[in-house]
C-alpha atoms as a printed R data frame, in Angstrom:
   type eleno elety resid chain resno       x       y        z
1  ATOM     1    CA   MET     A     1  12.785 -44.958  -73.777
2  ATOM     2    CA   ARG     A     2  15.020 -48.041  -73.830
3  ATOM     3    CA   LEU     A     3  14.942 -48.180  -77.639
4  ATOM     4    CA   ALA     A     4  15.945 -44.522  -77.918
5  ATOM     5    CA   LEU     A     5  18.823 -45.047  -75.477
6  ATOM     6    CA   LYS     A     6  19.908 -48.212  -77.271
7  ATOM     7    CA   THR     A     7  19.827 -46.382  -80.631
8  ATOM     8    CA   LEU     A     8  21.873 -43.495  -79.222
9  ATOM     9    CA   THR     A     9  24.500 -45.788  -77.716
10 ATOM    10    CA   TYR     A    10  24.734 -47.802  -80.944
11 ATOM    11    CA   ALA     A    11  25.183 -44.613  -82.983
12 ATOM    12    CA   SER     A    12  27.887 -43.446  -80.580
13 ATOM    13    CA   MET     A    13  29.663 -46.789  -80.814
14 ATOM    14    CA   HIS     A    14  29.422 -46.751  -84.621
15 ATOM    15    CA   LEU     A    15  30.865 -43.230  -84.784
16 ATOM    16    CA   THR     A    16  33.683 -44.110  -82.378
17 ATOM    17    CA   VAL     A    17  34.653 -47.257  -84.291
18 ATOM    18    CA   ALA     A    18  34.516 -45.506  -87.665
19 ATOM    19    CA   VAL     A    19  36.687 -42.622  -86.436
20 ATOM    20    CA   ALA     A    20  39.141 -44.990  -84.728
21 ATOM    21    CA   VAL     A    21  39.547 -47.173  -87.813
22 ATOM    22    CA   ALA     A    22  39.910 -44.172  -90.114
23 ATOM    23    CA   TYR     A    23  42.483 -42.638  -87.773
24 ATOM    24    CA   ALA     A    24  44.402 -45.920  -87.549
25 ATOM    25    CA   LEU     A    25  44.589 -46.033  -91.347
26 ATOM    26    CA   THR     A    26  45.325 -42.361  -92.023
27 ATOM    27    CA   ARG     A    27  46.853 -40.965  -88.809
28 ATOM    28    CA   ASN     A    28  44.893 -37.802  -89.617
29 ATOM    29    CA   TRP     A    29  42.147 -36.637  -87.222
30 ATOM    30    CA   HIS     A    30  40.478 -34.421  -89.831
31 ATOM    31    CA   VAL     A    31  40.074 -37.305  -92.238
32 ATOM    32    CA   ALA     A    32  39.065 -39.648  -89.417
33 ATOM    33    CA   LEU     A    33  36.314 -37.309  -88.213
34 ATOM    34    CA   ALA     A    34  35.072 -36.732  -91.759
35 ATOM    35    CA   VAL     A    35  34.889 -40.490  -92.371
36 ATOM    36    CA   GLY     A    36  33.240 -41.028  -88.981
37 ATOM    37    CA   ILE     A    37  30.525 -38.524  -89.815
38 ATOM    38    CA   ILE     A    38  29.992 -39.318  -93.506
39 ATOM    39    CA   GLU     A    39  30.173 -43.125  -93.340
40 ATOM    40    CA   PRO     A    40  27.020 -43.604  -91.199
41 ATOM    41    CA   MET     A    41  25.043 -41.360  -93.555
42 ATOM    42    CA   VAL     A    42  26.159 -43.351  -96.594
43 ATOM    43    CA   GLN     A    43  25.546 -46.603  -94.706
44 ATOM    44    CA   THR     A    44  21.967 -45.504  -93.945
45 ATOM    45    CA   VAL     A    45  21.228 -44.811  -97.617
46 ATOM    46    CA   MET     A    46  22.804 -48.092  -98.700
47 ATOM    47    CA   PHE     A    47  20.829 -50.024  -96.064
48 ATOM    48    CA   ASN     A    48  17.611 -48.503  -97.404
49 ATOM    49    CA   LEU     A    49  18.490 -49.541 -100.974
50 ATOM    50    CA   HIS     A    50  19.437 -53.021  -99.734
51 ATOM    51    CA   GLU     A    51  16.086 -53.403  -97.958
52 ATOM    52    CA   ARG     A    52  14.186 -52.262 -101.050
53 ATOM    53    CA   ALA     A    53  16.007 -54.825 -103.193
54 ATOM    54    CA   TRP     A    54  15.177 -57.618 -100.744
55 ATOM    55    CA   THR     A    55  11.536 -56.496 -100.568
56 ATOM    56    CA   ARG     A    56  11.275 -56.628 -104.375
57 ATOM    57    CA   ALA     A    57  12.912 -60.063 -104.406
58 ATOM    58    CA   ASP     A    58  10.466 -61.327 -101.764
59 ATOM    59    CA   LYS     A    59   7.505 -60.005 -103.763
60 ATOM    60    CA   ARG     A    60   8.773 -61.668 -106.954
61 ATOM    61    CA   ARG     A    61   9.295 -64.952 -105.130
62 ATOM    62    CA   ALA     A    62   5.782 -64.786 -103.662
63 ATOM    63    CA   GLN     A    63   4.298 -64.040 -107.103
64 ATOM    64    CA   ALA     A    64   6.238 -66.927 -108.654
65 ATOM    65    CA   ASP     A    65   5.089 -69.259 -105.874
66 ATOM    66    CA   GLN     A    66   1.483 -68.133 -106.341
67 ATOM    67    CA   ALA     A    67   1.685 -68.609 -110.122
68 ATOM    68    CA   ARG     A    68   3.191 -72.072 -109.675
69 ATOM    69    CA   VAL     A    69   0.474 -73.102 -107.202
70 ATOM    70    CA   SER     A    70  -2.331 -71.825 -109.429
71 ATOM    71    CA   THR     A    71  -1.022 -73.681 -112.512
72 ATOM    72    CA   GLU     A    72  -0.329 -77.037 -110.835
73 ATOM    73    CA   PRO     A    73  -2.910 -79.758 -111.447
74 ATOM    74    CA   PRO     A    74  -4.926 -80.812 -108.410
75 ATOM    75    CA   SER     A    75  -3.181 -83.421 -106.322
76 ATOM    76    CA   ALA     A    76  -4.500 -86.971 -106.045
77 ATOM    77    CA   VAL     A    77  -5.550 -86.289 -102.460
78 ATOM    78    CA   GLY     A    78  -7.450 -83.180 -103.488
79 ATOM    79    CA   SER     A    79  -9.173 -85.068 -106.340
80 ATOM    80    CA   ALA     A    80 -10.215 -87.902 -104.049
81 ATOM    81    CA   LEU     A    81 -11.824 -85.494 -101.624
82 ATOM    82    CA   ALA     A    82 -13.796 -83.645 -104.298
């Protein structure tokens, strides 16, 4: 319940700030409301794309690390223990 309430209050704050900034820049309530409604939708899509890009980068880094580890010669400590 707390998470749902927190999400709702954050969305309300985001909408209020977006409308206020758009109104301050345009002095037009119609434009301000349009920006306040459209901007969070665009932001949501862009966040999703951003997360996907970071996930791909993390996977590539993990694959590169794994490839580097598998091609490195055994260390002196590892050889001594064998």
